C-alpha positions as CSV (number, residue, x, y, z in Angstrom):
1,M,-5.6,22.3,-1.5
2,P,-4.7,18.6,-1.3
3,A,-3.8,16.8,-4.5
4,T,-6.3,14.3,-5.8
5,S,-4.3,13.0,-8.8
6,G,-0.7,12.0,-9.4
7,P,2.0,9.5,-8.4
8,F,4.0,9.2,-5.2
9,S,5.8,6.7,-3.1
10,A,6.9,6.0,0.5
11,E,9.2,3.6,2.2
12,L,9.0,2.0,5.6
13,K,11.5,-0.2,7.5
14,P,9.7,-1.5,10.6
15,R,11.7,-2.2,13.6
16,Q,13.2,-5.7,13.2
17,G,11.5,-5.9,9.8
18,K,12.1,-5.7,6.1
19,L,11.9,-2.8,3.8
20,I,8.5,-2.2,2.2
21,R,7.9,0.4,-0.5
22,C,4.6,1.6,-1.8
23,T,4.3,3.4,-5.2
24,L,0.8,4.5,-6.1
25,T,-1.1,6.8,-8.4
26,L,-4.3,8.6,-7.6
27,D,-6.7,9.6,-10.3
28,D,-9.4,12.0,-9.1
29,G,-9.1,10.7,-5.6
30,V,-9.2,7.0,-6.4
31,I,-6.2,4.6,-6.5
32,A,-5.5,4.0,-10.2
33,S,-2.4,1.8,-9.5
34,I,-0.5,0.6,-6.5
35,R,2.6,-1.5,-6.1
36,F,4.4,-2.9,-3.1
37,T,8.1,-3.8,-3.4
38,G,10.9,-4.3,-1.0
39,D,12.9,-7.1,0.7
40,F,10.0,-8.7,2.5
41,F,8.7,-12.1,1.7
42,M,5.1,-13.2,1.1
43,M,4.0,-16.7,0.1
44,P,2.5,-17.4,-2.2
45,G,4.3,-14.8,-4.3
46,A,1.3,-13.9,-6.3
47,A,-0.4,-12.6,-3.1
48,V,1.3,-9.2,-3.4
49,A,-0.2,-8.7,-6.9
50,T,-3.6,-9.9,-5.6
51,L,-3.4,-7.3,-2.7
52,E,-2.5,-4.6,-5.2
53,R,-5.6,-5.5,-7.4
54,H,-7.7,-5.5,-4.2
55,L,-6.7,-1.9,-3.5
56,T,-7.0,-0.6,-7.0
57,G,-10.1,1.5,-7.5
58,R,-10.5,2.3,-3.8
59,T,-10.3,5.7,-2.1
60,P,-7.5,6.4,0.3
61,G,-10.0,6.2,3.2
62,E,-10.7,2.6,2.3
63,I,-7.1,1.4,2.5
64,A,-7.1,0.2,6.1
65,G,-10.3,-1.7,5.8
66,A,-9.4,-3.2,2.4
67,V,-6.0,-4.4,3.7
68,D,-7.6,-5.9,6.8
69,T,-10.2,-7.7,4.8
70,F,-7.6,-9.0,2.3
71,F,-5.4,-10.5,5.1
72,S,-8.4,-11.8,7.0
73,N,-9.5,-13.9,4.0
74,A,-6.1,-14.7,2.3
75,D,-4.1,-17.7,3.1
76,V,-0.6,-16.0,3.1
77,E,2.5,-16.3,5.1
78,M,4.7,-13.2,5.5
79,L,8.2,-12.7,6.8
80,G,9.5,-9.2,7.9
81,V,6.2,-7.3,7.5
82,T,2.7,-7.3,8.9
83,P,-0.7,-6.2,7.4
84,E,-0.4,-3.0,9.4
85,N,2.9,-2.2,7.6
86,F,1.1,-2.3,4.3
87,I,-1.5,0.1,5.6
88,E,1.1,2.4,7.1
89,V,3.3,2.7,4.0
90,A,0.3,3.2,1.7
91,Q,-1.0,6.0,4.0
92,M,2.5,7.5,4.1
93,A,2.5,7.6,0.3
94,I,-1.0,9.2,0.3
95,K,0.2,11.8,2.8
96,N,3.3,12.6,0.7
97,L,1.1,13.0,-2.3
98,K,-1.3,15.3,-0.5
99,G,1.6,17.4,0.7
100,D,2.8,17.8,-2.9
101,S,2.5,21.5,-4.0
102,R,1.9,20.7,-7.7
């Protein structure tokens, strides 16, 4: 049975890109916390925290749409990553969590 609660993380280094790491915690199938770190650049710097707040409280199935909405409405510049990379690494973390045998 897939896990619906617990912490996990994943890392992604896109081709020709920068490292992006996602650490998240699910609580009863909802994102309780999520954090993106790595050697990518996003301006303004506070945009990463704003994205994290935008994803908190959502279900894993809402990640792609929420990230797309965020970047469609945000005035941010990125170097080394794309919005799709944030979706991919978050989904990788969710998949790792669901594969956990706890």
